[in-house]
Phi, psi and omega in degrees: 000008181294340181274343191289308183297313177302322182292316179296318180297318181295316180295316180296319179297319180296316181293318181296316179298318180294324179294317179298315179298321178294323179296319179297314180295321181293324178295324179292329179267355177096008179223075185295324182293312179298322179296321179295319180294313180296318179298316179298319180296317178297321178298316179296321179296318179296320178297316179296320180295315178297322179293319179296320180297318179295321177295318179297321178298320177294321180293321177298323178294320179292321179293337182277026178062014174056036180290320180269173177290160180297153177299138179291118183203169179231179177073209185301307185293327177295318180289321176299313179300319181296316180293318179297318181297316178297319179296319179294317179296320178296321177297314180300318178297317180295318179296317180295321177295320178294321177297319178297316178298320179297316178298318179295320179296315179293326177295320178295318177294322179298326181279353182293140176288349179261153177280140179232123183230127180254125180243146176275188184294339179260018180062030175266149186283118174273319183193151173209150176274173186294329179294316177296320178300320178291319181297315187261359181070043183253163169252116186302333181263308185296323187270002178295132182092352178275149176290128188296327182287346173280340183254323178251102189254018176299123185305320181296320180291315180298316179295324180296317178294320183289332180290333181062023176239108192245027182294321183248148176289161176246137181246129180206169180263121180278140185295319191305306184246009184057035179273149176269121183249141169251118188243127178245128181248134177229131178277145177206166177060215182263075179081005180281163183224142173253121182249118179251127181239145179223133178280111182249022181302311182294321179295317178296320180295319179295319178297319179295319178295322179294317178296316178297323182297312180298317180296319181292318178298316179300317181292316182296325179282326184295321184299305179294328178294321177297318179297314180298318179299320179295318179293321178298317178296321179298315181295328184273341185247337184250150175267109186256152173286169181297321179295315179296319180298317179295321179296316178297317180295323177297315179295322177296321178296321178297317180293323177296316178298321179298316179294321179297318178297317179299314180294324178296316179294321178296317178295322178298315178298318179298320179293320179296320183283334185258355183257157178294162180298149180300148182294156179261001182243011178246110189265132180253123178286129184275339184304304181293323181296316181290323176298319179295319179298320178294318180298319178295320178296320179294323177295319178292323181288328181056041175082005183277346182226162171258120182247119183246146179236122177235115185212139170293125184293150174086010180291142179222146176233135177280119180165213185251119184296320181296317179295316181297319178296322178297317181295309181295319179299320178295319179295315180294318178300317177297319180299319179295316184294323188253018174246124180300159179305140181089355180282176183238142177232127181246131172251122186230139176226135175206159174260124181288163179302331180276003178095349178284160181254144182231120177242123183241144169237112186244133179230168176251037186279203189283343177078174185224137175294149186301323185292342181272340189301316181299340185254006185299327185272003175288144182295131177067009178286131180232134175297318177236124185302332182258348188296312184292323179294323181290336181257000175092007180278160180258348185083009181246352187302311182288334173296319178296316179301314181299315180297318182297311184292325178291324178294337176265014176079011184253196183215152178253129176240143182229129170231137183199157177213131182305132178081355183237010176090182183223157176226118177253125185240125173256123180247124181251142183294155183300330181295339181253010184236138171211155181249106180265199178257121184282140174284321178220126182292143179289135180298147184277341182204000000 
């Protein structure tokens, strides 16, 4: 109310001054009273006109989106302008803060590993982050406003939206990358929907591998146990000759050895997965390790193959000697098992020009079809269901090799062609490889 008294006083003063002036002029004309009335009226009109002009100036400022500062004024219109300007500035600040919060919120959603899709009441796309766009094969800009069921036509997803019952997520295979998605829909607002998507391809694959693993272990154990049970029953119920009895005992020993080997490989895998990575400051000399691997291969071969060793002397790898011996031993053992009699197996070690280490096991065996190579390191995966059992393998050897080389920071590579043999390559990073001085050079053949 600080503006009221000055405004009333100013208006009264203007009208009074105009009335006095009118009275003076009226007295000069012989009508002082009429002059005073006319003067007062003119004064009031001038005050009203000036007030209207100041109000119009304020309105023009308001119509101009308030880009400039308020008109310089005092009194009522000055205070109104000042208050309006403060309110507008506060509104602009609040809007900018809300925009900033919205940008930060959308940035946070954009960084989410899950897909986020916002739909209106007609299932049209209001917004989606890049993860959702990747999951559903959408364009975040071009597809905005499009009905989602016109773009994502997976029957399970469309049926889920149409049912309007969103208690449970729906799992389906998305077309773009053939990824398996788990999609959760939540209703909010006035018929709007929040769609959350998660790529569960790896989880589904892991669950399938776990189920297969349990089934395979059960199957692998059941077969020798069934054989042993049959032999035990035979020994206890039938009268066998000494030759027959020895033959049965020999077969029982083979099945027992098979189960022991399987359990040993399973324990090795469990230890590899549950133990810390091998140290980087404990150096393993490869000369003796490779010589031992060749000797083990020759014992398994029993003279049926030629096994050659070619290695730069003095090679060392930082890591675990037992794990490395297991990996090389498995590769050499596989080469012996799957190479026909009279074939050749080469064990090669060299340091590459970039400092990394390369260990190869090359054979002239039966080879592997290209479509099987990506799955060779899966547990119990067999190119031929009967091949590994016939040669004494457990189906876990290459899984052990893969785990060992990955724990040492390296990678396993496989090249093969049916009828022309196979080449398994272990590559170790330069940080874990060094070339020392050999005490005894590894034999070349």
